[in-house]
N, C-alpha and C positions, 0 to 999 in steps of 0.2 A: 524497413525503409532502410537503407544506409544514405547518413548525411554525410556520411564524408570521404572525399573518396577513393578507390584501393591504392593510389601510388603519389607519394610524393617526391621530385626532386629526384626521380627516375630510381625511386628506392619504396618496398612495399608500406605504408604508410603506418604499419604495425612497428613497423621493424623503428621508423624515424620517431614516432611518439611513444613508445613504449614510457611502459611506468616504475618507474624504480623505486624499492619497498625493502623496507628491511630485513634480515634475516638473521636473524641467530647462528651461528654455525661454531659450533665449537675442533678447533686446530691441534690435535694431538701432538705437539711439538714444541718444549719442553724449552725452548729456546726463544721461542715467544713470547711465552706463559710469564717467564720469568723477568725479562725485558716491562714488559707490563707495569708490572710488581713492583718493579723497580723506581720506573718513571712517574712511578702514583706515589710508590714512596717520599722521593726527591718531592713531588712536588705537592703533596703531605705535610713536610716538612718545611718548606719554601714558606708557603703561607701561614703556619701556626708561629713559625721561630720571628720568621724576619717580616712578613708584614703586617703579622697582631701583637705577638710581640714585640719588635725593636721599633718598630713603623708607628707603634701607636692605632693600629685599625681599627679598635674600641673603642677611641674617644673621639669624641663631638669637639670641632674645636671651633672658633671662631675669632675674625679680626679686629685687636684693640683699638679701642681709641681713648684718647687722652689732652690730658692738661700739664700747660709746663710752666713757671714761673723760675725767670733769671734775677741772681743778683751780682754785681758786679763788687766789687773789692779794690783799691789799692794796696802797693806793699804795706804793710804796718811792723812793728815789732811793738812787745813791750817791756819795761824796766826790767824785766828778768833776762831779757835778750828772747826770749819768745816771738817767733817767728805768725802770721797773719792772725793778730788778735783782732778783734771789733773796736773798730776806730772812735765807736760813742762811749766807751768805756773811758776814765780818765788815763790813767798809766799805757796807753797804749798813742802808737806815735808815727807816723809816718816814716818811712825804710825806702828812701828812693836813693841812685845812685849819684856822683861827685857829675854833670853833664862830662867834664874835662873826661871821665873812663869811658864815655857812652860811644862808640866809633861813629855812631852816625847823627852826632852832636854837631854846629861847628866850635860849640865848644871845646872840642876835641880836637888832636892833631892827629889821632890814630888815624889810618887809613879803612876808606869804606867804601863799599864798593855803588854806593846809591851816591844817591845828590845829600848834600849837607844841609841841617836847616838848625837854627836857633832852638835849644832845647828848653821848655818849660813843664812846673810842675802842673801839674794837676792832677785832683782827687777825681770819686768814681763819680761825681754829680756835675763833672763839668767835663765829661769824655762820653758818659754811656745814655742813648735812647733806646724806647727799649717800644717794641712791639708786638702785637696778640704771641708770638710765638718764633720772634729773632731779636737781638738785641744787635746796636750796631755798638762801639768804642772806637772811638776816633786817635788815629794816629796820628794822624798831619791836618794841620789848622790853619788856614791862609787867610786872613782878614784886612779890612779898607772898609774906612770911613766915607760916609755919605750922606749928603742933605738935598733935600728935596728941592727941587727945581720946577714942578710944572704938579698941577694936579686939576680935577676935573673944574674948581670956581674959578683956575684959569684960561681953563676954557671958556668958562661963560663971559668970563668979560670980556676976551678976546677972542671974538667967534670968529673961528677955522680952526685955532689951534687943537691937536687931537694930543697932546703929549708926547712926540716921538721920542723923547728924553726926560723920564720920571726923577731920579737920581742923576745927580754930578757925584766924582769921586771926588772927594776932599783933601786926602791923604795918600801917601805910595802904602802900599801892599806889603803885610807881613807873614812870613810863611813860619810856622814853629810845629817843629815834632815833640809828643808828650814825653816824657822820661817816662821808662819804666814800664810803658805800655805792656810788654810782653809779661811783666811779673803779676799784672792785674791779677787777680781771680776770680773766676766764675761758679758760680755756683746753680745749682738745679736739683728745682725741686719740683717732680712730675710725680701724677696722678693716672692709672690705666684703670679699665674695665673692658670687660665683654661680657655686657647687659645679658645678653637669652640666658647663657651661661650661670649669670649670678655672679661670679670673677673677679672682685674690687682689688686694686694694689697702688700704695703710695712707698715714695723712694723711702722715709726715713725705715719703716718695715720690707725693704725689698734689698736683693744685692748686686751689686753692678759693678763689670772689670772693661776696663779700656781697652781697644784691642789696636795694634801696631802693626800693619800689614806690611811694608815694608820699607824697615828702617833699624837695622843693625845696631849703629851706633847709640840710639834711644834704647833697644831694650840692653845694651850693658850696662848702662849708666844704671839703670833700673834692677836692686838687686833682688827685688821681688817679682821680677819680669818670670811670666810661668807660661809655658808649652804652650798650655792649653785652659778653658775658661775654667777658672777656681783650682785648678789640678795642683800638683804637690813637687811637680817637677819644674825645674829652675831652667831657664834657658839666658843666652848672650846674643840671640839671633831671631833677628824677622824670623814671621810671626812672632810674636808673644801678646799676653796679655799682663794690663798693670793695675791695681789696685788702686780705687781714686780716692782722696785725701776726703778727709768725715771732719764733717763738724760733730760739735757736743749732741747735736737732736739726729746725730749717724746722717746726713743730708754729705751730696759728694762737689766737690769744689775742683777745679783743674785750673793753675795758670795756664792764658791767653799761648803763652810760647810753647807749652808742654801741649796743648792741644794743635798746632801748628806741625811741630816737630816729630808727635804723632800722623799724621796725614800725610810723612814727609815733606813738609818745605818749612819753612821761618819767615818770619819777617822781612829779614836783611837778604831774602834769596830774589832774586831776580826778576819779573814780570815773565823776563823771553830771554833769552841768553842776549847776551853783547846790550841790551836792552835801555840799560845804566840806572834805570827806574826799582826802584826796589817794590816791595808788597807794604812796606811801610809806608812807603809815598804815593804809591795809586788805589790803595785800598785791594778788598778781596771778599772773597765771600767761604764761606768756611761752612758746611754741610756737617753735622752732630746728629746722623741718625743713630736712635737706641731702640733696639730692635728686644720683643716680652718677650718670654716664655715660660711656663708652670710644666713642658712638657722633657722628658731627656730619653733618648734612645735609651732602649732596654727597662728603664725605669717608671715607663708611664708617666699621667702626671701626680703633681703634688701641692697641698698647698700654699707651698711656697711660689712667689717668682722672681725672678732672673734675669737680667737686660746686660745686652751687653752696646758700649758706646764705638759707634764707627768715625771717625771724625775725615773727613774727605773735602779739598776745594775744588769748585767751580775752576773746570779750566780758563784760561782767558779772560779771566774777570776781572775788573775792579768795581771800587765801591765808592760814592761820596754822594754828598746829601748838602743842600744851603742851610742856609739859617739867618735869622735877621733877627738882632737884636737895636729895638729905636729907644731914644732919649731924648727925644724932642721937650721940649718945655710948652713954650703955648699949645704947639699940637708934636702931640707922641711921636707922627710919622716926621716930625723934617731934620732928624738927625740919626741916622743908624749907622751899627756896626754890620756890614754882610759878611756871613762865615761862609767856607768855602772848605767840608770837611770832608778826609779819607780816611776811612779807615777796613776794621773788619767786622762785616755783617754775619753773625752766627744764628743761622737757621738749626732749630732742633727741628725731627720730624720720629715722629712714633711709632714703629710698625711692630711688626710681631702676633703672633695665634697664641690664646690661651685653650687649652683644653679640660676636659671632664667627662668620665666614665658615659657612655650612653650604649643602652643595651641593644635600642633600637640600631644606631651607628653600627657597632657588632655584626647584628644578621647583613645589615646591608655587603658591608667586607667579607663577611662569608659568604653573602647570593653571588656577587662578581667575583670572588680570589676563588672558588670552585669550583669555576667555567675551565679556569686552567688545567684538571683533571680529563678535561676530555682530550688535550692535549697526551697524553699516553697512550689512550685508542688511534687517535691519527700517526703518529710517531709510529708505534709495531706495524700498524694498516702497511703507512708506509716503509718500513724495514721488509716488510715480510710479500708484500708485493714487486720490490722493486729490486731491494737488494740478496736478499742471500736466491742459493741456486737451485731454491725449490716453488722459485715465485711461480712457476705456471701453473701448479699444481695449486698451491694456495688461492690463483687466481680464479680456479677452477670451481673451488670450495666453495670460497665466496661468493664467486656473480655465476649466478643461474639464467637461463632464457627458456621462459616457455613457450611453449606450445602457440602458433598462429591464430589466438580468437574470432577474428574473420575469417576464418579458410574452417573453424570449427560450426561458426553460426552458418557459414554457407551448407555445409553438409547436415548441419542438420534440418536447415528448408528442404536441403534436397529427400531427407527423407523425408519428410511431413509430406511433399508432392508424392512422392512415390509412393506412400502410401495413401492416398488419396485418389490415385489412378488406380490403385492395383482395386481399391474398392468399386470403382465404377467399372472396373473390366468385371470383375465378379459378377456385377449385378447384367452385365449386359452380358456373358455368358448364362448367366440363370434362364435370359428371356428367348436367346439362340438355340434350346435345347429343343425346341418341339422342331425348328426348320430342318429344312434339306440338308443333308452334306454337303448336298453344292456349295450351301452356303455358310456353311461352319466355318470354312476357311478365313473366309474373305471378311466375316465378322469378330473373330479373333482378335484379341489381345497382343503385342507386342510384349517376346519375352521377358523378365525382371533384369537381365544384365542389359538388352538394348534398353530398356526403358530409364536405368538409370544413366545411362552414357545421355542418352539425349537430352536429360534434364539436366546432368552438370555440362554438356557444351550449350545449351541456353544461360543456365547461370555465368559462364565465365564469357559468353557471348552480350551477357547485358553490362557486367563489369568493368568488357574493355568498350563497349560504344551509348554507355552510362545510361541504359533502358533501365524505367522502374518496372517492380514486377508488377505492381499496378496496372501497367500501360500496353500489359502482352497478355496474348491467350492464355490461358493457363494449359488450357485441353493439351493433348500430344496425339 
């Protein structure tokens, strides 16, 4: 019983729903054989040399997590003239410039692109604010004196009072710049870890470089600027890499203005062209990205962790914060100095990946990479079937159509029916042997060719009009 229709969309259903299967054909043409071998060789080289060796496809990697500590220090000099000494030492002194030589100071007659204010000397504790992963260094401070004029007790004594003004200003505002804020140094002490790989590192045990993306003058000013990370080739143009200053404990530190320059800016640049307001006055957010790695192309993973500092400014940003200093006698809130502080907010962002050899990762890389080998067969087949002059012969050798199996099954059913009908006819002939000769002709069966023709006609009629064999009389 055939459950499928004989035709679909006007075509033989066996043709429309033909089942494609793989057949191995050896095409004796050296052009195709050489092409496939060359492709397999090239793909194998790519997998082994580039994906595994150069890119470290055998390494398990993990994104780093870490913590950081900041220290800020004003410019200092010791009694022997050595800069950046520890201000806690007895022979270490502050090394501020005369305000009259600083263009941004009101004490100076030098021209300045922004607004000038009186400069004051501040040490690190006077301008530093420390947060979890960032610090703020004040560059401009505006202060005013205020006294308390209303509080909750006043509202109790005078019902209906809600203190629309809590403090009154008792004096004029004063605005100052911090002298030589750009020469203050920022020390970085960081630690990173890749927990699942069991890898950790601290700044004192690692090596890092400062990356300068776009500042040719900056790279030209540093004699140790390199064209590549840790490389030997010097350069006087950007991009370049610069070695950080080191403490006796092998910790990195930079002048604040150096970080601004490395980001392609300066404290004395305008926040926008023609604004007349500089970053020194308005403040700015400086991102210090630290990217860690212990893997190198072609070299694989090592125990030594290295990192790169990449500073950049957040565009169109300023930074300010308020701080109140109370100095009341009977009530500490009676008098206060309100400080409006603008400065550089330095955010440290730790990123990167650490790697370690992993046999399971090697197997994964091999499994995924070896699928590229199938491209050799795909490309060779395309060239053979669509590009070469003998493409029709290749197509004939590669693709083969079998005979229609539905027709074969129909013929087998006809043969079986013919066999059964022949058996019945033989039995009928035996029974009629004793009858009269005049009746023999009437009782004789059809000849075999006529019988086969009628059965085939019956089979074709059933396929065309959809009648099943079970609903028809099988006798002839």
